[in-house]
N, C-alpha and C positions, 0 to 999 in steps of 0.2 A: 425572570428569575431562573437561575440555573437549577437543574434537578439535583436532588440528593442521589448519591451513587452507592450501590452495593457491589463489592468486589468479591468474586469467587476465585479463590486460589491463594497460595502462600509462596509461590515460586519466584524466580528471578524477575519475570515480567511484572508481577504485582509490586515488587519492591521499587521498580522504576515508575510504574504507572501511577501509584498513589501520589508521589511528589509532583508529577506532571499535572495531574488533575487539580491538585490544590493550587499550583502556580497559575492555572487558568481561572481560578475562582470557584471550582466545583467543591461541593461538600462531600467528603467520603464518610458516609454514615454507618456502614456496616461491612463486616468482613467475614467470609466463610472459609473454613479449612477442614481437612479430613480428620485431623486429630486435635484433641482439646489443647494439648501442650503447644502444638505448632501454631494454631491460630491465636491462642492467648499471648504467646510471646511476640508474634508479629504485630498484633493489635496494640500491645503495650509499646512496642518499638516505634510504630507508625502513628501512635496516638489516635487510633480509631475508637470511637466511643462505644460501639456495639460489635460483638463477635459471637459466633456460634458454629457448631458442627452440624446443626440442623438446617437443611435447605429452606424449609418453610419459615423459620425464624427470620431469615434475612429477607425473603421475598415478601412476607407480610408486614415488614417494617414500614410504617406509614411515611417515613421520611425518605424511603428509597423509591425513585422513579426510573432510574436507569441502572441496568445490570451489566457489568463487565465480567466476562467469563474467561478465565485463563487457568484451566485445569486440565488434567489428562483427557485426551480426546474421547475416551470411552464414556465419560460422564457428561460431556457437553450437551448432547441431545436432550437428555431428560430435564436439565436445568433451563435450557433455552426455551423449550416448548412450554414448560410450566410457567416461566416468566411471562411469555406473551399471553398465556391464558388468563393471567390475573392482571393484565394491563400494564406490564412493565416494558420499557424500551430495552433492546438487547444489542450489545456489541460483543462478539465472541470469536474464538478461534474455530478452526475446522473440527468437526466431529470425527469419529474413527472410520466410519463407512459411508458409502453412498446411500444405504438404507436409512441411516440416521439423518443424513442430510436431506433426504426426501421428506421425512417426517417434519423436519424443521421448516422446509419450504411450504408444506401444507399449512402448518401453524401460522406462518407469516401471511399467507393468503387470506386467512380468516380475520386477521387484525391488520389491515393495510395502513391504518392510521398510526401504527406504532413503528418506531425505528427498529429495523432488523438488519444488522450489518455483519458481514464476515470480515474478520480483521486482517485483510491483506494490506498492510500499511504501505507497501511499496507503491501502490497506486497513488498515494497522496504525495509522493515526492515530486517537487517541481520538475526534475529532470524527466521523469516518465510522463508527466502531464504535458510538458512541452514536446517530448518526442511524439506522443500521440497526435498532437495538433499538426506537427510538421508532416507526419505520415499521411494524415487525412488531407492535407493540402497538396500532396503529391511532390513534396520537395526532393525526395530521393527516388521517386517513381514507385511503381507497384511493388509491395514487399514480396521478395522471392525466397530469401533464406533468413531464418532467425537462429542465432547461436548464443548460448549462455554457458557461463562457467562459474561455479561456486566452489571455492576451496576453503578449508578451515580445519581447526583442530577437532578432536573427537566430540560428539554430541552427548556422550554418556556421562552420567554423574559418578561419584565415587562409590556409590552403593547401587544395588539392583533396583530398577524402577521401571515404569511403563516405557521409558525410552529404549529399553533393551528388548522390548517385545514387539514384533511386527504386527501381531494381531491387535494390540492395544493402541496402535497408531504411532509407534516409534519408528525411527529410521530417517535417513536423509531425504528419501523420496516424499514421504508424507510431510515432514517438517518444512522442507524448502522447495521440493519439486512441485508441489501443488500450487504454491504461490507463483512460481515461475511460469507454470502452465497458464494460470489465470492472467498473469501479466502479459504474456505473448498475445493472448486473445484480446485483452484490453487494448493493446497497442495497435494491433493489425485489424481488429474487427473480424477475425477469421477463427473458426473453431476446428479442433482436431477431429478427423474422421477415422484415422487409423493410427495405431501406435505400435512401437517395437522397443523393447528395453532389456537391459541387463542389470540385475541387482546382485551385489556381492556383500558378504559380511567378512571383512578381512580380520577384524579383531573380535574373535568369539568369546574371549575371556580377558578380563583386566585385573588389576591388583585388587579391585573391590568386588569383582564379579568372577567367582571361581568355584571350584568344587562341582556340585551337581548342577549348578546353574550356569547357563551360557547365553550369550547374546544371539538373538535371531533377527534383529532389525539390521537393515543395510547401512553401511557406512560409505559405500561407493555405488554410484548409480549413473548409468548413461542411457539415454533414450532418444528416439527419433519420433517425430510426429508428422503425419501428412495432413495438412490443413486445407480448408476450403480454398478454391481458386488456384490450386497448384503450389501453394506456399509450403515449404518444409521447415522443420525446426529440429535442432540438435542441441541437447542439454547434457552437461556433465557435472555431477555433484561428487566431490571427493572430500571426505572429512577424516583423512589420514595424514594431514599436513599441518602439524603443530607449528605455531609461530608464524603462520601465514593466513592472511585473510584476503580472498579475491572474490569480488562480486561484479561480474561483467555480463552485459546483455547487448547484442549487436543485431540490428535489423538492416539487411542488405536489400537494396532495391535496384531497379534498372538504371538509375541515374547516380546512385551514391549509397552511402551508409550512415546510419546513426548509431553511436555506441555510448552506452551508459556505463561508466566505471565508478563503482561506488554510488555516490549521489551527484556526480558530474556528468555532463552531456557533451559529446563530441560529434562533429559533422565532417564528413568527407564527401566531396562531389567528384565524380569521375571526370577524367580529362586533365590536361596540364594547366595548372594555375587557374582553374575555373571555380568560381564560388557562386553561391545562390543569391539572387537579388531579393529586394523587399517584395517585389510583385510575385515572385514564386512563393514566398512565405505567406502571401495573402491568398494563394491559390492559382495564380497564373504560372503554370508549370514551365512554360517555354521561354521565359525571360532569364537569361544568364548574361554575365559579362566577364570579360577578361580582366584580371586584376594583377597582371604582371607589374604594373607601375606602382601597385599598392603594397607589394611584399615588404619593402623596406620600412614604409611608414607603419605597417601593422606591427612590426617588432617593437615600435616605440609606443604603442597604445597602452594607456594606463587602465587599471582595473577600476570599476565603479560599481556601486551597489544600486539595485533596483528591486522592487517587490515583484515576485513571480506570481501574478494572478491577473488574468485578462479582465476580470470583472470588478476589480477595486477601482476607486476613483483616484486617478493618478495623472501626474503630468511630469514628464522627464525633461529636465533642462540640460542641454549639452554643455559640458565643461571642456576645458582645454584637453586636447588629445583624447576626446571621447570618455572622459571620466564623468560618470552620471550621478545626478543627485535627484532624490525623490521629493516631490511636492504634492500635496493632496489638495483637491478642490472640494467644493461643497456639493456640486450638482450632479453632473452626468458621469457615469462610469466610462472609462476610456480603455482602448486596447493599445498595446505597444506594437508598433510595426517596425520590423527590422529592415535596414537598408545597408547591406554589407559594404558597399564601396567605401564609404567614409564612416560607417557604423553610426549613422544618424538615427535618432529616434523621433518618429512622428507620433502624434496622437490622433486617433480617429474616434470621433464620438459615436457611441452606440445609440442609435435612435430607437425610440419605442415603436414597436411594430403593430400594436393593436390597442384597442381601448382598455383592455384589461391591464396592460402594462402601464397605461397612463392613469389608472385608478389610484385613489389615495391609499387604499390598502396595499397595493403592490409597491407603490413608492415608499410607503412606510416600512414595509418588510425589507426592501432593498437598502434603505438607508441604515437599517439596523445591521445589515451585513457589512456595509462599506463605510462605516463612520470612523471616528477618530481612533478606534481600537487598533486599526492597522498602523496608524501613526505611532502608537505606543509599542507596537509589536517589534520583536527581534527577528522576525522572519524576513529573510532576504536572500537573493541570489546575486551572483556576480555575472555580468555580461561581458565576455572577453572576446577579443578579436585576434588573438595570436594564432598563427598557422605554423604547424610543425613542418619539417623538411618533407615528410611524406604526404603533405597536403591535408592532414587532419587538423581540424580547428576546434578549439574549446569554445563552445558557445554558451554554456551555462555552468556555473559553479555554485553549489548550494553552500552559502556562507552563513546559514542560520546559526545563531549562537545557541549552543546547547545549554540548558540550565545547569546551575551548580547543584548537584545532588547532595543531600546530607550524607554523612560518613556511612550510615547504615545502608544506603542505596548506591553509593559510588562503586563498590565492588561489583554489584549486580549489573550496573549499567555497562561495565567493561566487558561483560560476557555476551552482550547483545551486539551482533554485527552492526557497524555504523549505519548502513542504509536503512536497516530496520529500526534502529534507534531514532534516526532523523524522521523516518516515516511515522513513528509513533508520536513524536512531538507535533508534527503537522496535523495528524489525525485528531489529537486532543484539542488543538487550537481551533480546528474547523468544527468540531463538535460544539464547542462553546459558541461559535458564530451562529450555528443553526438554531440552537436552543434559545439564544438571546433574541433571534428574529421571530421565534415562535412558528417556524415553518414545519409542517408535518412532512414525513418522508414521501408521501404520495404527491406532494406539491413541490418536491425538491429538485425539479429538473434544471433549475438555473442557480442552485446554491452550491457551495463548495463540496458538499458530500455527493454530488452527482457522479463523481469519479469513484466513490467507494464501492466495494464488492458487496453484493447482496447474498442472501441465502441461496438463490438460484445459481449464482456464480460459484458458490461453495459446492453445490451439487455437481456442477459441471467439472470442477477441478478434481473432485474425488472420484468421479466416474473415469476420468482419464488416468488418474493414479492407479486405480484398480485394473484398468486395461493394460497398463505398463507392467504391473505385477503379474498379471496373467500371461503376458507375452514372455516375461522372463522365465516362467515355469515351462511354457510350451515351446519356447525358442522359435517363435514365428510371429509375424505381424497379426494383430487382432483388430477388429472393428471397435469403434467407440460409439456406444449407444446410451445416450443419457435417458434414464428412466423418468417418468413423469405421468401424473394423472391429475385430473381436476379434483379439488376438494369435495368430499361428500358432505352430507348434512350433519355429520357428527362434529363434535368440538374437540380437536386434538389438544387444546390447551388444558383440558381437564384430566389428562392422564396422570395417574399417581406415579410418584417417583419414590 
C-alpha cells in the first residue's frame, strides 16, 4: 500500500507535484503553507482534505507517512529533521547552508530505516543514468573535462521573496548550480577539491522589486572546479536570457564525449567515422570498428521505443530498419546490450549471484519492482542511430509522455525547465515502485532509487556552493572541505521548530 503524503509548500513545484503523485496512486493527505489564505486556497484548488499553517499539525497527521518539502531553503532543515524524528520518510530540496545540511545528515544517520532523499531530479533522467553507465564502462575514456551551460529567463517573482536574497538561498548558483555540481560527481565519481567562481547580480531591481529593496542573489554565475584525478569542470549559469532555455552538460574523455542536451543524450567518438561497439559498451574499451559503410544506412534508420532501465524484465525484438518493440517476460530481468554496427539489441540474462538473491523474499521484492506496472507505464526512451556530419550521434531520446496537468497546474508546469519536469515525473514513478516493493532505503542498492541523491550528497553540493561564493568574494581559488562528524548520543529529531 502506498503511503499517504504530506506536502510542505504552496509554490510552483507543489502545483505540479500533487497531480503527479495522484497519477501514480499516492494519496495527498495534507498540505502546509506559510499563510492561512495561501494554503486554504491551494488546498481547495487541489482538493487536499487537510491543510494547516502549523508544522506539527501536518507531521502528526496519522495518514501521513511520507513528507515532500518544497519551501524556502531557510525553512527546510527544521521540517526535515523533525519529520525524521517522528518517523516520517522525507524527500526535500536543498536547505540554505551547509550547517543546515550537516544537521539533516546527522538526523538521517539516526533513522537509517527511513527514506531521506535530496531532490536532485536530474539524477533520475534516463539520459544521465545511461551517461553514467557509459562513463563507468570506459566508452569515452577517463573523464578529463566537464562543461555545463544553463540559460534561461529571470528566476525572480513579481514581488520580493526569498529568491531575491542570497542569504536565504536565492540565486542561480544555489538553485541550479548545486544540482549541476552534484550531477558532475554522480556521473564521474569524482569530487571537487578546489573551486573558483564569479557571481554577479545584473538585475538589482525589477518592476516588482524597487525602492529601498534590491536583489542580492546572483543571476549570472560562472565557476570552475578541480576534481579528483585531474578532472576539471566549467559551469556557466545565465538567467538574463528571456525566451531561451538551454540545459547542456558535456563530459569529455580521452576517446570521445557524451553530451546531454535537455533530456537527450549524444555520443561522439574521436577519429574519422569511428563508433563504439557493443563490447565497449559492456566494458571492453579497446573494441571499435570502422563504420564508413554504414553511414548511408544509418540515415535510413527508423526510431523505435524501448524502456530505459537495465533492471526491468524486457525483451527487445528487432523490427525492420531497427525499429524496436518492447515485450515483457515473466521471469528474469535482462540488460540491453548495444551493438552499433547494425544497431542490434541482444538480451543478456542477469544471473543471481548468491543465495540471498535466490531467496523467496528477494525474488518477491524484485517481482514487485519489475511486474506489469512497467507494461502500463508511459515511460520510454527512443534509441536512435543517426549520425550528424560532425560525427555526433543521438543515442537516447527521452520520449516519456508527460501527463496532462489540470488547468490549475498547467501554467505552473510551464515554468519548470523541461529536464527538471521530466526528472520529477521519473522520480515520482520510482518512488511508487520502491514503496510497492516495501524495500527500505538501507536495502535499496538494487532498486530504482539507488541513483537518488541523499542528504550526504546535499551536504557536499552545498559545501561546494559556499566555496564558490567565498571564491567570488576573495577572487582566488579556495579549497573544498566537506564538514562532517559522527552522530552523538543525542537525538536530533527532537529539536523544536
